[in-house]
C-alpha positions in Angstrom: 3.4 -54.7 0.8 7.0 -55.6 1.4 7.1 -54.1 4.9 4.0 -54.9 6.9 2.4 -52.1 9.0 -0.1 -52.7 11.8 -3.4 -50.9 11.9 -2.0 -48.8 14.8 1.0 -47.8 12.7 -1.2 -46.9 9.7 -3.3 -44.7 12.0 -0.3 -43.0 13.4 1.1 -42.2 10.0 -2.3 -40.5 9.2 -1.6 -38.1 12.1 -1.2 -34.5 10.9 2.2 -33.1 12.0 4.6 -30.4 10.8 7.4 -31.2 8.3 10.0 -29.5 10.6 12.0 -27.5 8.1 12.2 -25.0 10.9 11.5 -24.8 14.6 9.3 -23.2 15.6 7.4 -23.8 12.4 6.0 -21.1 10.2 2.4 -21.1 11.5 3.8 -19.6 14.7 5.3 -16.6 13.0 3.7 -13.3 13.9 3.5 -9.7 12.8 5.5 -8.6 15.8 8.6 -9.1 13.5 8.9 -6.7 10.6 11.5 -4.6 8.7 13.0 -2.8 11.8 13.8 -6.1 13.5 15.1 -7.5 10.2 17.5 -4.6 9.8 18.8 -5.0 13.4 19.5 -8.7 12.7 21.3 -8.0 9.5 23.5 -5.4 11.2 24.2 -7.8 14.0 25.7 -10.4 11.7 29.4 -10.8 12.7 32.2 -9.8 10.4 33.2 -12.7 8.1 29.8 -14.4 8.3 29.0 -17.0 5.7 25.6 -16.4 4.1 23.1 -18.4 2.2 20.6 -16.8 -0.2 17.2 -18.2 -1.1 15.6 -16.3 -4.1 11.9 -16.9 -4.7 10.3 -16.6 -8.2 6.6 -16.9 -7.5 5.3 -17.5 -11.1 4.3 -20.4 -13.3 2.7 -20.5 -16.8 0.4 -23.3 -15.8 -1.0 -24.3 -12.4 -0.2 -27.8 -11.2 -3.1 -28.7 -8.9 -1.0 -30.6 -6.4 1.2 -27.5 -5.8 1.7 -26.3 -2.2 4.0 -23.4 -3.1 3.5 -19.7 -3.0 3.0 -19.0 -6.7 0.6 -17.7 -9.3 -0.1 -18.4 -12.9 0.7 -15.7 -15.5 -0.1 -15.7 -19.2 1.9 -12.6 -19.9 5.5 -12.0 -19.1 5.2 -8.3 -18.0 4.3 -9.1 -14.4 7.5 -11.2 -14.1 9.7 -8.4 -15.4 8.1 -5.9 -13.0 8.6 -8.3 -10.1 12.3 -8.7 -11.0 12.7 -5.0 -10.7 11.4 -5.1 -7.1 13.5 -8.2 -6.4 16.7 -6.5 -7.6 15.9 -3.5 -5.4 15.4 -5.8 -2.4 18.7 -7.6 -3.1 20.6 -4.3 -3.2 18.9 -2.9 -0.1 19.5 -6.0 2.1 23.2 -6.1 1.1 23.7 -2.6 2.5 22.8 -3.7 6.0 25.4 -6.5 6.2 29.1 -6.3 7.1 31.2 -5.8 3.9 33.3 -8.9 4.5 30.5 -11.5 4.5 30.6 -14.1 1.8 27.8 -16.1 0.2 28.4 -19.8 0.2 25.0 -21.1 -1.1 22.5 -19.6 -3.6 19.1 -21.3 -4.3 16.5 -20.1 -6.7 13.1 -21.6 -6.0 9.5 -21.1 -6.9 7.1 -21.3 -8.5 9.2 -21.9 -11.6 12.5 -20.0 -11.7 12.9 -21.2 -15.3 9.9 -19.2 -16.4 12.5 -16.3 -16.6 13.6 -15.3 -20.1 17.3 -16.0 -20.7 18.3 -12.3 -20.4 16.5 -12.1 -17.1 18.3 -15.2 -15.7 21.5 -13.3 -16.5 20.1 -10.1 -15.1 19.1 -11.6 -11.8 22.4 -13.3 -11.4 24.2 -10.1 -12.0 22.1 -8.3 -9.4 23.1 -10.9 -6.8 26.8 -10.7 -7.8 26.7 -6.9 -7.7 25.3 -6.9 -4.2 27.0 -9.8 -2.4 30.5 -11.2 -2.5 30.2 -14.8 -3.5 32.7 -17.4 -2.3 34.8 -19.1 -5.0 33.2 -22.4 -4.1 29.7 -21.1 -3.9 27.0 -23.7 -4.6 24.4 -22.3 -7.0 21.2 -24.4 -7.4 18.1 -23.7 -9.4 14.7 -25.5 -9.4 14.0 -26.4 -13.0 10.7 -27.2 -14.7 11.7 -29.3 -17.9 8.5 -28.2 -19.6 9.3 -25.2 -21.9 13.0 -25.4 -21.3 15.1 -24.5 -24.3 18.8 -24.2 -25.3 18.8 -20.4 -24.6 17.7 -20.9 -21.0 20.2 -23.8 -20.5 22.9 -21.6 -21.9 22.0 -18.7 -19.6 22.0 -21.0 -16.6 25.4 -22.3 -17.5 26.7 -18.8 -18.1 25.6 -17.8 -14.5 27.7 -20.6 -13.0 24.9 -23.1 -12.1 26.4 -26.0 -10.1 23.3 -28.0 -9.2 19.9 -28.4 -10.8 16.7 -29.6 -9.1 14.4 -31.1 -11.6 10.7 -31.5 -11.0 9.1 -34.8 -12.3 6.4 -35.9 -9.8 5.2 -38.8 -11.9 5.3 -39.8 -15.6 2.0 -41.8 -15.6 -0.5 -40.1 -18.0 -3.5 -40.7 -15.7 -1.8 -39.1 -12.8 -0.5 -36.2 -14.9 -4.1 -35.6 -16.1 -5.4 -35.6 -12.6 -2.8 -33.0 -11.4 -2.8 -30.9 -14.6 0.9 -31.4 -15.2 1.9 -33.0 -18.5 5.6 -33.8 -18.8 7.1 -36.6 -20.8 10.2 -38.6 -20.0 11.8 -37.6 -23.3 11.6 -33.8 -22.6 12.9 -34.5 -19.1 15.8 -36.5 -20.4 16.6 -33.8 -23.0 17.0 -31.2 -20.2 19.1 -33.6 -18.1 21.4 -34.2 -21.1 21.5 -30.5 -21.9 22.6 -29.6 -18.4 25.3 -32.3 -18.4 26.6 -31.2 -21.8 27.0 -27.7 -20.3 29.0 -29.0 -17.3 26.2 -29.1 -14.7 26.7 -32.6 -13.3 25.0 -32.3 -9.9 21.4 -33.2 -10.5 18.5 -34.1 -8.2 15.0 -35.2 -9.2 11.7 -34.7 -7.2 9.1 -37.4 -7.2 5.7 -37.5 -5.3 3.8 -40.4 -3.9 0.1 -40.1 -2.7 -1.1 -38.4 -5.9 -4.6 -39.0 -7.3 -5.0 -42.2 -9.3 -1.4 -43.2 -8.4 -0.7 -46.9 -7.9 2.4 -48.5 -6.7 3.2 -50.3 -9.9 2.9 -47.2 -12.1 4.9 -45.1 -9.6 7.7 -47.6 -9.6 7.7 -47.5 -13.4 8.2 -43.7 -13.2 11.0 -44.2 -10.6 12.7 -46.7 -12.9 12.6 -44.1 -15.7 14.2 -41.6 -13.4 16.9 -44.0 -12.4 17.9 -44.4 -16.1 18.9 -40.7 -15.8 21.1 -41.5 -12.8 20.6 -38.3 -10.8 22.9 -37.7 -7.8 19.9 -37.2 -5.5 16.2 -38.2 -5.5 13.6 -36.5 -3.3 10.6 -38.7 -2.6 8.0 -36.5 -1.1 4.5 -37.4 0.1 1.8 -35.3 -1.5 0.3 -32.9 1.1 -3.4 -32.5 0.3 -4.2 -29.2 2.0 -7.1 -27.6 0.1 -7.9 -25.3 3.0 -4.6 -23.6 2.4 -4.3 -24.1 -1.4 -7.7 -23.6 -3.1 -6.5 -25.0 -6.4 -6.1 -28.4 -4.7 -9.9 -28.6 -4.7 -9.5 -29.5 -8.3 -8.3 -32.9 -7.1 -11.2 -35.1 -5.9 -10.5 -36.5 -2.5 -11.9 -39.9 -3.6 -9.1 -40.1 -6.2 -6.4 -40.0 -3.6 -4.8 -43.3 -2.4 -5.5 -44.3 1.2 -2.8 -44.4 3.8 -2.0 -48.1 3.2 -1.4 -47.4 -0.5 0.7 -44.3 0.3 2.8 -46.4 2.7 3.3 -49.2 0.2 4.3 -46.7 -2.5 6.8 -44.9 -0.3 8.4 -48.1 1.1 8.6 -49.9 -2.2 10.2 -46.9 -3.9 12.7 -46.5 -1.0 13.6 -50.2 -1.3 14.1 -49.7 -5.1 16.4 -46.7 -4.6 18.5 -48.4 -1.9 18.9 -51.5 -4.1 20.1 -49.2 -6.9 22.9 -47.8 -4.7 21.4 -44.8 -3.2 21.9 -43.9 0.5 18.7 -43.2 2.4 18.9 -39.7 4.0 16.5 -38.6 6.7 12.9 -39.0 5.9 12.5 -38.6 2.2 15.9 -38.0 0.4 18.2 -40.4 -1.3 21.7 -39.7 -2.6 24.5 -41.6 -4.3 27.4 -42.3 -1.9 29.7 -39.8 -3.7 27.1 -36.9 -3.5 27.8 -34.2 -1.0 24.5 -34.9 0.8 25.6 -38.5 1.6 29.0 -37.3 2.6 27.5 -34.7 5.0 25.3 -37.4 6.5 28.4 -39.6 7.0 30.3 -36.7 8.6 27.5 -35.7 10.9 27.1 -32.3 9.1 23.8 -32.8 7.4 21.4 -29.8 7.9 17.7 -29.1 7.3 16.1 -25.8 6.3 13.2 -24.5 4.3 14.6 -26.1 1.1 14.7 -29.5 2.9 17.9 -31.6 3.5 21.0 -29.6 2.7 24.8 -29.4 3.0 24.4 -25.6 3.7 26.2 -24.8 7.0 26.1 -21.0 6.6 25.6 -18.7 9.5 22.3 -17.3 8.3 19.8 -17.8 5.4 18.6 -14.6 3.7 15.2 -15.0 2.0 14.6 -12.7 -1.1 11.4 -12.3 -2.9 7.7 -12.6 -2.1 7.0 -15.1 0.8 10.7 -15.9 1.2 11.8 -16.9 4.7 15.1 -16.0 6.3 16.8 -17.7 9.3 19.1 -15.8 11.6 20.8 -16.6 15.0 18.0 -14.6 16.6 15.1 -16.2 14.7 13.1 -16.1 11.5 11.7 -13.5 9.1 9.3 -13.8 6.3 8.5 -11.5 3.4 5.0 -10.4 2.4 3.5 -13.4 0.5 1.3 -11.4 -2.0 3.3 -10.5 -5.0 1.7 -7.1 -5.5 1.9 -6.2 -1.8 5.5 -7.3 -1.8 6.4 -5.0 -4.7 4.6 -2.1 -3.0 6.6 -2.7 0.3 9.9 -2.9 -1.6 9.1 0.4 -3.4 8.3 2.1 -0.1 10.9 0.5 2.2 13.4 -1.5 0.2 12.5 -4.6 2.1 9.2 -6.5 2.7 9.3 -8.5 6.0 5.9 -8.7 7.5 6.1 -11.5 10.0 8.6 -13.7 11.8 9.6 -15.2 15.2 12.3 -14.3 17.7 13.6 -17.5 19.2 14.4 -18.1 22.9 17.3 -20.1 24.2 15.0 -23.0 24.7 13.6 -22.7 21.2 17.2 -22.9 19.8 17.9 -26.0 22.0 14.7 -27.7 20.8 15.3 -26.7 17.2 18.8 -28.3 17.3 17.3 -31.5 18.9 14.6 -31.8 16.3 17.0 -31.1 13.4 19.3 -33.8 14.7 16.4 -36.3 14.7 15.3 -35.3 11.2 18.8 -35.5 9.8 20.7 -38.2 11.7 17.9 -40.0 13.4 19.4 -39.4 16.8 19.0 -37.3 19.9 22.3 -36.8 21.8 21.1 -35.2 25.1 24.6 -35.2 26.4 25.8 -33.0 23.5 22.7 -30.8 23.8 23.6 -30.3 27.5 27.2 -29.4 26.6 25.9 -26.7 24.1 22.8 -25.5 26.0 23.4 -26.3 29.6 20.5 -27.3 31.9 17.9 -26.4 29.3 18.6 -29.7 27.7 17.3 -31.5 30.9 13.8 -30.4 29.9 13.9 -33.0 27.2 14.6 -35.9 29.6 11.0 -36.4 30.8 9.8 -35.9 27.3 12.1 -38.8 26.1 10.5 -41.0 28.8 7.0 -40.1 27.5 8.1 -40.9 24.0 9.3 -44.3 25.0 6.1 -45.0 27.0 3.8 -43.9 24.2 5.4 -45.0 20.9 6.3 -48.5 19.6 9.6 -49.6 21.3 10.7 -51.0 17.9 11.0 -47.5 16.6 13.6 -46.4 19.2 16.9 -47.6 20.8 18.4 -46.1 23.9 22.1 -45.1 23.8 24.5 -43.9 26.5 24.0 -40.3 25.4 20.3 -40.3 24.4 18.5 -42.4 21.8 18.3 -43.2 18.1 15.4 -43.9 15.8 15.7 -47.3 14.2 15.2 -48.2 10.6 11.8 -49.5 11.5 11.0 -46.1 13.1 12.2 -44.0 10.1 8.8 -43.6 8.5 7.6 -42.2 11.9 10.3 -39.6 12.1 8.0 -36.6 12.1 5.9 -38.1 14.8 9.0 -38.6 17.0 10.1 -35.1 16.4 6.7 -33.8 17.3 7.1 -35.1 20.9 9.7 -32.3 21.4 7.7 -29.5 19.8 6.6 -27.3 22.7 4.3 -25.2 20.4 2.4 -28.0 18.7 -0.2 -28.6 21.5 -0.9 -24.8 21.6 -1.2 -24.3 17.8 -4.3 -24.2 15.7 -2.6 -24.7 12.3 -3.6 -27.8 10.2 -0.8 -30.0 8.9 -0.4 -32.7 6.4 -0.2 -36.4 7.4 3.0 -37.9 8.8 3.6 -39.9 5.6 
């Protein structure tokens, strides 16, 4: 292992903590928030607001056993087409509750596998969005792509819709790992999709890799990473596999004894991070890497990097609207989430036009803590003075918690500044643990989380 970790540090990284793509985190959402509240929040958006859309496609044609997403496997296409009918209705309904002069600056299609859509339905869904919402001229349009089963017709359809960025799932190219996670994908078919996107003018590409997978060893994982680096993506996301079979029953197909232990997970993550940095990528937050010219790296440099349910982002919109089953939206007042079951979602949309069944209305303190945690997760800093300027005396609640943090965690992880503190490079792997010190809900929660690394 290049970077040596003590037994105490290894134990700390095995601690279950949230990923902090929101605050409060989704397990604290409740049924007290539903469609009536959602409508109020939509109507309350100020004129001229900048909007971000997340569109969820909850279908795959095979089930990857590592998957933690809300998705289901389908063997026939008919359920997908029926779902798209409901999704189009939701899109149209939501748009009617917004001021007419809002503009959409970001669109993200996630899943599941959005590229399970037939080419004509890719165009159809894009048209439904354009018909309902005014899109800014510089709108960033990203789609998560599964290279398996991609063809020229789908690539053409994505290019026709104005795709600007593609997120390509890889996970690992090692055959033993692929067999253990039920995902078979060659480097050659991945390369073919990358080249097809670039030939069609889609030059902003990011690739997702996973460490901590069954039968995964550092040497083999680095070999997969080297293959990815030959494709020279603009961004690489290096996620730790979250083994949560109590939430995702299909993960029971992965035997626990096949999973690498925490020391092996740490070695894999740290060696891969070193390889990426040596190849010219900027390390961003906990698990992202970007070329210096990429907008994610530029946002980090400018102090404008954000974090939401899609992870690290340049999205600085005023609200995030979630569309589709299980999709989460974020507003100045709080969070909303749609019905997670696909059939129940479709029924609610038929009856009400929208399908919000849970959410969370944030308090002033929640918003202050959320900003503090986001600042830690993005820029590795907590500027208490700036928080006080923005949130008044509420920020003073963090001061004793900062002292507890310094008294309980390794001082090598942290460095005091005139305005607060920063997390050092040695402390970066422990970022989620540091953020958890400022989560007022975590001690009260009963949700189970994945490990800190």
